[in-house]
PDB file of N, CA, C, O and CB in Angstrom:
ATOM      1  N   MET A   1      84.419  -9.196  64.799  1.00  0.00           N
ATOM      2  CA  MET A   1      84.746 -10.037  65.858  1.00  0.00           C
ATOM      3  C   MET A   1      84.365  -9.034  67.416  1.00  0.00           C
ATOM      4  O   MET A   1      84.551  -7.862  67.742  1.00  0.00           O
ATOM      5  CB  MET A   1      86.521 -10.526  65.612  1.00  0.00           C
ATOM      6  N   LEU A   2      83.662 -10.424  68.172  1.00  0.00           N
ATOM      7  CA  LEU A   2      83.308  -9.204  69.570  1.00  0.00           C
ATOM      8  C   LEU A   2      84.813  -9.106  70.092  1.00  0.00           C
ATOM      9  O   LEU A   2      85.308  -8.059  70.509  1.00  0.00           O
ATOM     10  CB  LEU A   2      82.003  -9.899  71.173  1.00  0.00           C
ATOM     11  N   LEU A   3      85.458 -10.298  70.019  1.00  0.00           N
ATOM     12  CA  LEU A   3      86.605  -9.576  71.390  1.00  0.00           C
ATOM     13  C   LEU A   3      87.643  -8.763  70.592  1.00  0.00           C
ATOM     14  O   LEU A   3      88.367  -8.027  71.264  1.00  0.00           O
ATOM     15  CB  LEU A   3      87.680 -10.969  72.495  1.00  0.00           C
ATOM     16  N   ARG A   4      87.853  -8.791  69.040  1.00  0.00           N
ATOM     17  CA  ARG A   4      88.080  -7.279  68.150  1.00  0.00           C
ATOM     18  C   ARG A   4      87.706  -6.366  69.056  1.00  0.00           C
ATOM     19  O   ARG A   4      88.469  -5.774  69.821  1.00  0.00           O
ATOM     20  CB  ARG A   4      87.139  -6.987  66.705  1.00  0.00           C
ATOM     21  N   GLN A   5      86.262  -6.213  68.966  1.00  0.00           N
ATOM     22  CA  GLN A   5      85.143  -4.943  69.153  1.00  0.00           C
ATOM     23  C   GLN A   5      85.763  -4.308  71.025  1.00  0.00           C
ATOM     24  O   GLN A   5      86.128  -3.165  71.303  1.00  0.00           O
ATOM     25  CB  GLN A   5      82.857  -5.854  69.120  1.00  0.00           C
ATOM     26  N   ILE A   6      85.684  -5.448  71.923  1.00  0.00           N
ATOM     27  CA  ILE A   6      85.836  -5.507  72.897  1.00  0.00           C
ATOM     28  C   ILE A   6      87.806  -5.089  73.339  1.00  0.00           C
ATOM     29  O   ILE A   6      88.145  -4.455  74.338  1.00  0.00           O
ATOM     30  CB  ILE A   6      85.108  -6.845  73.107  1.00  0.00           C
ATOM     31  N   GLU A   7      88.497  -5.496  72.587  1.00  0.00           N
ATOM     32  CA  GLU A   7      90.219  -5.244  72.852  1.00  0.00           C
ATOM     33  C   GLU A   7      89.886  -3.480  72.686  1.00  0.00           C
ATOM     34  O   GLU A   7      89.880  -2.810  73.718  1.00  0.00           O
ATOM     35  CB  GLU A   7      91.673  -6.169  71.274  1.00  0.00           C
ATOM     36  N   ARG A   8      89.668  -2.932  71.591  1.00  0.00           N
ATOM     37  CA  ARG A   8      88.923  -1.678  71.093  1.00  0.00           C
ATOM     38  C   ARG A   8      89.359  -0.823  71.334  1.00  0.00           C
ATOM     39  O   ARG A   8      90.399  -0.187  71.162  1.00  0.00           O
ATOM     40  CB  ARG A   8      87.841  -1.406  71.370  1.00  0.00           C
ATOM     41  N   PHE A   9      87.623  -0.751  72.222  1.00  0.00           N
ATOM     42  CA  PHE A   9      86.913  -0.561  73.227  1.00  0.00           C
ATOM     43  C   PHE A   9      87.784  -0.273  74.677  1.00  0.00           C
ATOM     44  O   PHE A   9      87.361   0.538  75.500  1.00  0.00           O
ATOM     45  CB  PHE A   9      86.048  -1.719  73.230  1.00  0.00           C
ATOM     46  N   LEU A  10      89.031  -1.027  74.880  1.00  0.00           N
ATOM     47  CA  LEU A  10      88.846  -0.485  76.231  1.00  0.00           C
ATOM     48  C   LEU A  10      90.435  -0.426  75.848  1.00  0.00           C
ATOM     49  O   LEU A  10      91.045  -0.357  76.915  1.00  0.00           O
ATOM     50  CB  LEU A  10      88.049  -1.419  77.714  1.00  0.00           C
ATOM     51  N   ARG A  11      91.135  -0.425  75.002  1.00  0.00           N
ATOM     52  CA  ARG A  11      91.885   0.637  74.817  1.00  0.00           C
ATOM     53  C   ARG A  11      91.345   2.116  74.556  1.00  0.00           C
ATOM     54  O   ARG A  11      91.776   3.040  75.245  1.00  0.00           O
ATOM     55  CB  ARG A  11      92.605   0.268  73.873  1.00  0.00           C
ATOM     56  N   GLN A  12      90.560   2.297  73.727  1.00  0.00           N
ATOM     57  CA  GLN A  12      90.134   3.452  74.036  1.00  0.00           C
ATOM     58  C   GLN A  12      89.346   4.539  75.183  1.00  0.00           C
ATOM     59  O   GLN A  12      89.060   5.730  75.307  1.00  0.00           O
ATOM     60  CB  GLN A  12      89.743   3.379  73.330  1.00  0.00           C
ATOM     61  N   THR A  13      89.217   3.167  75.938  1.00  0.00           N
ATOM     62  CA  THR A  13      88.582   3.700  77.080  1.00  0.00           C
ATOM     63  C   THR A  13      89.587   3.868  78.298  1.00  0.00           C
ATOM     64  O   THR A  13      89.505   4.820  79.074  1.00  0.00           O
ATOM     65  CB  THR A  13      87.411   2.793  77.444  1.00  0.00           C
ATOM     66  N   ASP A  14      90.426   2.987  78.391  1.00  0.00           N
ATOM     67  CA  ASP A  14      91.143   2.645  78.790  1.00  0.00           C
ATOM     68  C   ASP A  14      90.589   2.196  80.028  1.00  0.00           C
ATOM     69  O   ASP A  14      91.006   2.670  81.086  1.00  0.00           O
ATOM     70  CB  ASP A  14      91.993   3.340  78.644  1.00  0.00           C
ATOM     71  N   MET A  15      89.401   1.048  79.992  1.00  0.00           N
ATOM     72  CA  MET A  15      88.958   0.057  81.373  1.00  0.00           C
ATOM     73  C   MET A  15      89.362  -0.688  81.942  1.00  0.00           C
ATOM     74  O   MET A  15      88.446  -1.424  81.578  1.00  0.00           O
ATOM     75  CB  MET A  15      88.217  -0.574  81.425  1.00  0.00           C
ATOM     76  N   PRO A  16      90.226  -1.641  82.913  1.00  0.00           N
ATOM     77  CA  PRO A  16      90.155  -2.496  82.875  1.00  0.00           C
ATOM     78  C   PRO A  16      88.925  -4.079  82.214  1.00  0.00           C
ATOM     79  O   PRO A  16      87.697  -3.997  82.210  1.00  0.00           O
ATOM     80  CB  PRO A  16      90.484  -2.126  83.758  1.00  0.00           C
ATOM     81  N   CYS A  17      89.424  -4.859  81.920  1.00  0.00           N
ATOM     82  CA  CYS A  17      89.092  -5.612  81.529  1.00  0.00           C
ATOM     83  C   CYS A  17      88.382  -5.879  83.022  1.00  0.00           C
ATOM     84  O   CYS A  17      87.606  -5.017  83.435  1.00  0.00           O
ATOM     85  CB  CYS A  17      90.005  -6.347  80.759  1.00  0.00           C
ATOM     86  N   THR A  18      88.569  -6.728  83.603  1.00  0.00           N
ATOM     87  CA  THR A  18      87.349  -7.479  84.683  1.00  0.00           C
ATOM     88  C   THR A  18      86.548  -5.541  84.499  1.00  0.00           C
ATOM     89  O   THR A  18      85.685  -5.584  83.622  1.00  0.00           O
ATOM     90  CB  THR A  18      88.230  -8.318  87.124  1.00  0.00           C
ATOM     91  N   LYS A  19      86.649  -4.469  84.942  1.00  0.00           N
ATOM     92  CA  LYS A  19      85.477  -3.683  84.942  1.00  0.00           C
ATOM     93  C   LYS A  19      83.982  -3.767  84.346  1.00  0.00           C
ATOM     94  O   LYS A  19      82.783  -3.632  84.588  1.00  0.00           O
ATOM     95  CB  LYS A  19      85.892  -2.784  84.523  1.00  0.00           C
ATOM     96  N   PHE A  20      85.595  -4.307  82.756  1.00  0.00           N
ATOM     97  CA  PHE A  20      84.236  -3.757  81.812  1.00  0.00           C
ATOM     98  C   PHE A  20      83.118  -5.306  82.084  1.00  0.00           C
ATOM     99  O   PHE A  20      81.893  -5.391  81.997  1.00  0.00           O
ATOM    100  CB  PHE A  20      84.833  -3.438  79.545  1.00  0.00           C
ATOM    101  N   GLY A  21      84.173  -6.383  82.434  1.00  0.00           N
ATOM    102  CA  GLY A  21      83.677  -7.347  82.687  1.00  0.00           C
ATOM    103  C   GLY A  21      82.285  -7.604  83.337  1.00  0.00           C
ATOM    104  O   GLY A  21      81.273  -8.049  82.795  1.00  0.00           O
ATOM    105  N   ARG A  22      82.438  -7.294  84.372  1.00  0.00           N
ATOM    106  CA  ARG A  22      81.548  -6.493  85.412  1.00  0.00           C
ATOM    107  C   ARG A  22      80.452  -5.514  85.107  1.00  0.00           C
ATOM    108  O   ARG A  22      79.276  -5.693  85.422  1.00  0.00           O
ATOM    109  CB  ARG A  22      82.369  -5.745  86.163  1.00  0.00           C
ATOM    110  N   LEU A  23      80.756  -4.836  84.695  1.00  0.00           N
ATOM    111  CA  LEU A  23      80.400  -4.152  83.645  1.00  0.00           C
ATOM    112  C   LEU A  23      79.381  -4.496  82.592  1.00  0.00           C
ATOM    113  O   LEU A  23      78.301  -3.904  82.592  1.00  0.00           O
ATOM    114  CB  LEU A  23      81.378  -3.983  83.141  1.00  0.00           C
ATOM    115  N   ALA A  24      79.614  -5.268  81.839  1.00  0.00           N
ATOM    116  CA  ALA A  24      79.155  -4.953  81.147  1.00  0.00           C
ATOM    117  C   ALA A  24      78.688  -7.010  80.644  1.00  0.00           C
ATOM    118  O   ALA A  24      78.429  -7.029  79.441  1.00  0.00           O
ATOM    119  CB  ALA A  24      80.068  -3.715  80.390  1.00  0.00           C
ATOM    120  N   ALA A  25      78.621  -7.807  80.989  1.00  0.00           N
ATOM    121  CA  ALA A  25      78.233  -9.101  81.077  1.00  0.00           C
ATOM    122  C   ALA A  25      77.936  -9.306  82.573  1.00  0.00           C
ATOM    123  O   ALA A  25      76.978 -10.079  82.599  1.00  0.00           O
ATOM    124  CB  ALA A  25      79.291 -10.047  80.496  1.00  0.00           C
ATOM    125  N   GLN A  26      78.275  -9.006  83.775  1.00  0.00           N
ATOM    126  CA  GLN A  26      77.817  -9.702  84.960  1.00  0.00           C
ATOM    127  C   GLN A  26      78.750 -10.385  85.802  1.00  0.00           C
ATOM    128  O   GLN A  26      78.674 -10.534  87.021  1.00  0.00           O
ATOM    129  CB  GLN A  26      76.923 -10.596  84.618  1.00  0.00           C
ATOM    130  N   ASP A  27      80.144 -11.013  84.572  1.00  0.00           N
ATOM    131  CA  ASP A  27      81.566 -11.148  85.002  1.00  0.00           C
ATOM    132  C   ASP A  27      82.522 -10.430  84.580  1.00  0.00           C
ATOM    133  O   ASP A  27      82.738  -9.984  83.453  1.00  0.00           O
ATOM    134  CB  ASP A  27      82.004 -12.202  84.804  1.00  0.00           C
ATOM    135  N   PRO A  28      83.324 -10.295  85.928  1.00  0.00           N
ATOM    136  CA  PRO A  28      84.655 -10.124  85.559  1.00  0.00           C
ATOM    137  C   PRO A  28      85.430 -11.047  84.778  1.00  0.00           C
ATOM    138  O   PRO A  28      86.248 -10.626  83.960  1.00  0.00           O
ATOM    139  CB  PRO A  28      85.269  -9.965  86.564  1.00  0.00           C
ATOM    140  N   ARG A  29      85.228 -12.330  84.976  1.00  0.00           N
ATOM    141  CA  ARG A  29      86.911 -13.084  84.180  1.00  0.00           C
ATOM    142  C   ARG A  29      86.159 -13.422  82.179  1.00  0.00           C
ATOM    143  O   ARG A  29      86.595 -14.017  81.193  1.00  0.00           O
ATOM    144  CB  ARG A  29      87.551 -15.641  85.473  1.00  0.00           C
ATOM    145  N   PHE A  30      85.046 -12.728  82.459  1.00  0.00           N
ATOM    146  CA  PHE A  30      84.450 -12.279  81.047  1.00  0.00           C
ATOM    147  C   PHE A  30      85.283 -12.247  79.755  1.00  0.00           C
ATOM    148  O   PHE A  30      85.234 -13.201  78.978  1.00  0.00           O
ATOM    149  CB  PHE A  30      83.975 -10.906  81.172  1.00  0.00           C
ATOM    150  N   VAL A  31      86.056 -11.157  79.509  1.00  0.00           N
ATOM    151  CA  VAL A  31      87.141 -10.631  78.788  1.00  0.00           C
ATOM    152  C   VAL A  31      88.387 -12.248  78.733  1.00  0.00           C
ATOM    153  O   VAL A  31      88.700 -12.962  77.780  1.00  0.00           O
ATOM    154  CB  VAL A  31      87.780  -8.969  79.812  1.00  0.00           C
ATOM    155  N   ALA A  32      88.726 -12.289  79.941  1.00  0.00           N
ATOM    156  CA  ALA A  32      89.716 -13.171  79.879  1.00  0.00           C
ATOM    157  C   ALA A  32      89.081 -14.513  79.241  1.00  0.00           C
ATOM    158  O   ALA A  32      89.507 -15.056  78.222  1.00  0.00           O
ATOM    159  CB  ALA A  32      90.342 -13.337  81.290  1.00  0.00           C
ATOM    160  N   ASP A  33      88.172 -14.878  79.888  1.00  0.00           N
ATOM    161  CA  ASP A  33      87.878 -15.975  79.694  1.00  0.00           C
ATOM    162  C   ASP A  33      87.580 -16.304  77.501  1.00  0.00           C
ATOM    163  O   ASP A  33      87.893 -17.268  76.802  1.00  0.00           O
ATOM    164  CB  ASP A  33      86.507 -16.077  80.903  1.00  0.00           C
ATOM    165  N   LEU A  34      86.833 -14.893  77.128  1.00  0.00           N
ATOM    166  CA  LEU A  34      86.491 -14.671  75.757  1.00  0.00           C
ATOM    167  C   LEU A  34      88.622 -15.507  74.963  1.00  0.00           C
ATOM    168  O   LEU A  34      88.921 -16.544  74.372  1.00  0.00           O
ATOM    169  CB  LEU A  34      85.915 -12.233  75.517  1.00  0.00           C
ATOM    170  N   ARG A  35      89.715 -13.906  75.616  1.00  0.00           N
ATOM    171  CA  ARG A  35      90.327 -14.185  74.987  1.00  0.00           C
ATOM    172  C   ARG A  35      91.259 -16.144  75.362  1.00  0.00           C
ATOM    173  O   ARG A  35      92.353 -16.572  74.994  1.00  0.00           O
ATOM    174  CB  ARG A  35      90.949 -12.810  74.973  1.00  0.00           C
ATOM    175  N   ASN A  36      90.463 -16.610  75.966  1.00  0.00           N
ATOM    176  CA  ASN A  36      91.062 -18.283  75.964  1.00  0.00           C
ATOM    177  C   ASN A  36      89.724 -19.270  75.305  1.00  0.00           C
ATOM    178  O   ASN A  36      89.487 -20.478  75.320  1.00  0.00           O
ATOM    179  CB  ASN A  36      91.483 -18.930  77.969  1.00  0.00           C
ATOM    180  N   GLY A  37      88.974 -17.987  74.700  1.00  0.00           N
ATOM    181  CA  GLY A  37      88.089 -19.212  73.808  1.00  0.00           C
ATOM    182  C   GLY A  37      86.265 -19.225  73.597  1.00  0.00           C
ATOM    183  O   GLY A  37      85.573 -19.585  72.645  1.00  0.00           O
ATOM    184  N   ARG A  38      85.866 -18.589  75.118  1.00  0.00           N
ATOM    185  CA  ARG A  38      84.950 -19.063  74.924  1.00  0.00           C
ATOM    186  C   ARG A  38      84.439 -18.864  74.451  1.00  0.00           C
ATOM    187  O   ARG A  38      84.397 -17.647  74.628  1.00  0.00           O
ATOM    188  CB  ARG A  38      84.552 -19.246  75.316  1.00  0.00           C
ATOM    189  N   ILE A  39      83.764 -19.086  73.740  1.00  0.00           N
ATOM    190  CA  ILE A  39      82.122 -18.047  72.910  1.00  0.00           C
ATOM    191  C   ILE A  39      81.170 -18.567  73.616  1.00  0.00           C
ATOM    192  O   ILE A  39      80.949 -19.632  74.192  1.00  0.00           O
ATOM    193  CB  ILE A  39      81.528 -18.312  70.983  1.00  0.00           C
ATOM    194  N   PRO A  40      80.177 -16.647  73.277  1.00  0.00           N
ATOM    195  CA  PRO A  40      79.726 -16.504  74.442  1.00  0.00           C
ATOM    196  C   PRO A  40      78.362 -16.329  73.415  1.00  0.00           C
ATOM    197  O   PRO A  40      78.315 -16.221  72.190  1.00  0.00           O
ATOM    198  CB  PRO A  40      80.411 -15.321  75.591  1.00  0.00           C
ATOM    199  N   ARG A  41      77.041 -16.353  74.664  1.00  0.00           N
ATOM    200  CA  ARG A  41      75.940 -16.776  73.737  1.00  0.00           C
ATOM    201  C   ARG A  41      75.390 -15.406  73.416  1.00  0.00           C
ATOM    202  O   ARG A  41      75.540 -14.369  74.061  1.00  0.00           O
ATOM    203  CB  ARG A  41      74.794 -17.847  74.398  1.00  0.00           C
ATOM    204  N   ALA A  42      74.508 -15.668  71.932  1.00  0.00           N
ATOM    205  CA  ALA A  42      74.170 -13.947  71.657  1.00  0.00           C
ATOM    206  C   ALA A  42      73.463 -13.201  72.004  1.00  0.00           C
ATOM    207  O   ALA A  42      73.325 -12.115  71.440  1.00  0.00           O
ATOM    208  CB  ALA A  42      73.893 -13.555  70.752  1.00  0.00           C
ATOM    209  N   ALA A  43      72.832 -13.554  73.001  1.00  0.00           N
ATOM    210  CA  ALA A  43      71.976 -12.578  73.646  1.00  0.00           C
ATOM    211  C   ALA A  43      73.199 -11.313  75.151  1.00  0.00           C
ATOM    212  O   ALA A  43      73.025 -10.162  75.551  1.00  0.00           O
ATOM    213  CB  ALA A  43      70.449 -13.918  74.526  1.00  0.00           C
ATOM    214  N   THR A  44      74.367 -12.454  75.504  1.00  0.00           N
ATOM    215  CA  THR A  44      75.520 -11.835  76.129  1.00  0.00           C
ATOM    216  C   THR A  44      75.838 -10.979  75.212  1.00  0.00           C
ATOM    217  O   THR A  44      75.691  -9.783  75.464  1.00  0.00           O
ATOM    218  CB  THR A  44      76.646 -12.680  76.519  1.00  0.00           C
ATOM    219  N   ALA A  45      76.421 -11.458  73.754  1.00  0.00           N
ATOM    220  CA  ALA A  45      77.440 -10.313  72.959  1.00  0.00           C
ATOM    221  C   ALA A  45      75.877  -9.628  72.764  1.00  0.00           C
ATOM    222  O   ALA A  45      76.477  -9.360  71.723  1.00  0.00           O
ATOM    223  CB  ALA A  45      78.678 -10.872  71.163  1.00  0.00           C
ATOM    224  N   ALA A  46      75.257  -9.381  72.737  1.00  0.00           N
ATOM    225  CA  ALA A  46      73.800  -8.410  72.263  1.00  0.00           C
ATOM    226  C   ALA A  46      74.841  -7.436  73.441  1.00  0.00           C
ATOM    227  O   ALA A  46      75.578  -6.449  73.451  1.00  0.00           O
ATOM    228  CB  ALA A  46      71.475  -9.099  72.773  1.00  0.00           C
ATOM    229  N   ARG A  47      74.328  -8.438  74.306  1.00  0.00           N
ATOM    230  CA  ARG A  47      73.706  -7.576  75.892  1.00  0.00           C
ATOM    231  C   ARG A  47      75.845  -6.567  75.806  1.00  0.00           C
ATOM    232  O   ARG A  47      76.092  -5.431  76.210  1.00  0.00           O
ATOM    233  CB  ARG A  47      73.172  -9.578  78.280  1.00  0.00           C
ATOM    234  N   VAL A  48      76.462  -7.170  75.417  1.00  0.00           N
ATOM    235  CA  VAL A  48      77.872  -7.069  76.173  1.00  0.00           C
ATOM    236  C   VAL A  48      78.050  -5.485  74.002  1.00  0.00           C
ATOM    237  O   VAL A  48      78.543  -4.357  73.987  1.00  0.00           O
ATOM    238  CB  VAL A  48      79.404  -9.730  76.485  1.00  0.00           C
ATOM    239  N   GLU A  49      77.647  -5.979  73.227  1.00  0.00           N
ATOM    240  CA  GLU A  49      78.085  -4.588  72.046  1.00  0.00           C
ATOM    241  C   GLU A  49      76.578  -3.439  72.485  1.00  0.00           C
ATOM    242  O   GLU A  49      76.670  -2.331  71.956  1.00  0.00           O
ATOM    243  CB  GLU A  49      78.001  -5.342  69.624  1.00  0.00           C
ATOM    244  N   GLU A  50      75.508  -3.624  73.224  1.00  0.00           N
ATOM    245  CA  GLU A  50      75.311  -3.002  73.437  1.00  0.00           C
ATOM    246  C   GLU A  50      75.616  -1.612  74.540  1.00  0.00           C
ATOM    247  O   GLU A  50      75.653  -0.408  74.287  1.00  0.00           O
ATOM    248  CB  GLU A  50      74.806  -3.564  73.232  1.00  0.00           C
ATOM    249  N   PHE A  51      75.783  -2.260  75.665  1.00  0.00           N
ATOM    250  CA  PHE A  51      76.677  -1.902  76.410  1.00  0.00           C
ATOM    251  C   PHE A  51      77.769  -1.158  76.207  1.00  0.00           C
ATOM    252  O   PHE A  51      77.900  -0.180  76.944  1.00  0.00           O
ATOM    253  CB  PHE A  51      76.959  -2.681  76.784  1.00  0.00           C
ATOM    254  N   MET A  52      78.726  -1.402  75.261  1.00  0.00           N
ATOM    255  CA  MET A  52      80.307  -0.261  74.549  1.00  0.00           C
ATOM    256  C   MET A  52      79.515   0.687  73.914  1.00  0.00           C
ATOM    257  O   MET A  52      79.915   1.851  73.957  1.00  0.00           O
ATOM    258  CB  MET A  52      81.661  -1.039  73.088  1.00  0.00           C
ATOM    259  N   GLN A  53      77.756   0.266  72.931  1.00  0.00           N
ATOM    260  CA  GLN A  53      77.368   1.637  72.914  1.00  0.00           C
ATOM    261  C   GLN A  53      77.070   2.627  73.630  1.00  0.00           C
ATOM    262  O   GLN A  53      77.746   3.641  73.458  1.00  0.00           O
ATOM    263  CB  GLN A  53      76.727   1.715  72.503  1.00  0.00           C
ATOM    264  N   ASN A  54      76.197   2.650  74.446  1.00  0.00           N
ATOM    265  CA  ASN A  54      76.014   2.916  75.185  1.00  0.00           C
ATOM    266  C   ASN A  54      76.706   3.860  76.268  1.00  0.00           C
ATOM    267  O   ASN A  54      76.362   4.906  76.819  1.00  0.00           O
ATOM    268  CB  ASN A  54      75.774   2.142  75.228  1.00  0.00           C
ATOM    269  N   TYR A  55      77.885   3.000  76.340  1.00  0.00           N
ATOM    270  CA  TYR A  55      78.807   4.136  77.249  1.00  0.00           C
ATOM    271  C   TYR A  55      79.522   5.198  76.316  1.00  0.00           C
ATOM    272  O   TYR A  55      79.688   6.354  76.705  1.00  0.00           O
ATOM    273  CB  TYR A  55      80.124   3.327  78.173  1.00  0.00           C
ATOM    274  N   GLN A  56      80.017   4.679  74.834  1.00  0.00           N
ATOM    275  CA  GLN A  56      81.012   5.871  74.512  1.00  0.00           C
ATOM    276  C   GLN A  56      79.324   6.801  73.906  1.00  0.00           C
ATOM    277  O   GLN A  56      79.505   7.801  74.601  1.00  0.00           O
ATOM    278  CB  GLN A  56      82.736   5.378  72.947  1.00  0.00           C
ATOM    279  N   GLU A  57      78.423   7.002  73.413  1.00  0.00           N
ATOM    280  CA  GLU A  57      77.549   7.717  72.844  1.00  0.00           C
ATOM    281  C   GLU A  57      77.142   8.528  75.262  1.00  0.00           C
ATOM    282  O   GLU A  57      76.616   9.617  75.493  1.00  0.00           O
ATOM    283  CB  GLU A  57      75.997   6.318  71.456  1.00  0.00           C
ATOM    284  N   THR A  58      77.264   8.271  75.550  1.00  0.00           N
ATOM    285  CA  THR A  58      77.667   8.970  76.972  1.00  0.00           C
ATOM    286  C   THR A  58      78.702   9.519  77.124  1.00  0.00           C
ATOM    287  O   THR A  58      78.847  10.740  77.188  1.00  0.00           O
ATOM    288  CB  THR A  58      77.730   8.247  77.990  1.00  0.00           C
ATOM    289  N   ASN A  59      79.442   8.804  77.190  1.00  0.00           N
ATOM    290  CA  ASN A  59      80.991   9.434  77.149  1.00  0.00           C
ATOM    291  C   ASN A  59      80.436  10.479  75.837  1.00  0.00           C
ATOM    292  O   ASN A  59      79.251  10.743  76.041  1.00  0.00           O
ATOM    293  CB  ASN A  59      82.629   8.029  76.689  1.00  0.00           C
ATOM    294  N   HIS A  60      80.762  10.896  75.032  1.00  0.00           N
ATOM    295  CA  HIS A  60      81.056  12.085  74.012  1.00  0.00           C
ATOM    296  C   HIS A  60      79.778  13.063  74.078  1.00  0.00           C
ATOM    297  O   HIS A  60      79.556  14.151  73.545  1.00  0.00           O
ATOM    298  CB  HIS A  60      81.288  11.483  72.343  1.00  0.00           C
ATOM    299  N   ALA A  61      78.919  12.133  75.062  1.00  0.00           N
ATOM    300  CA  ALA A  61      78.056  13.683  75.056  1.00  0.00           C
ATOM    301  C   ALA A  61      77.995  14.827  75.709  1.00  0.00           C
ATOM    302  O   ALA A  61      77.179  15.732  75.536  1.00  0.00           O
ATOM    303  CB  ALA A  61      77.004  13.616  75.221  1.00  0.00           C
ATOM    304  N   HIS A  62      79.194  14.760  76.743  1.00  0.00           N
ATOM    305  CA  HIS A  62      79.830  15.605  77.523  1.00  0.00           C
ATOM    306  C   HIS A  62      80.528  16.541  77.535  1.00  0.00           C
ATOM    307  O   HIS A  62      80.895  17.023  78.606  1.00  0.00           O
ATOM    308  CB  HIS A  62      80.233  15.267  77.957  1.00  0.00           C
TER     309      HIS A  62
END
């Protein structure tokens, strides 16, 4: 489930949910909306998953 992945990512990176929304989905309310039942489009979900994967790869490379 996408929200579960995002919540784990936020805990692991200590990133505020509004910053995550801005960076991953160009929407600072994205995570709050998901928590309230928003269902993202498939393309948006794929972009968010790709953001998390790339972010973790980039930050573990250092």
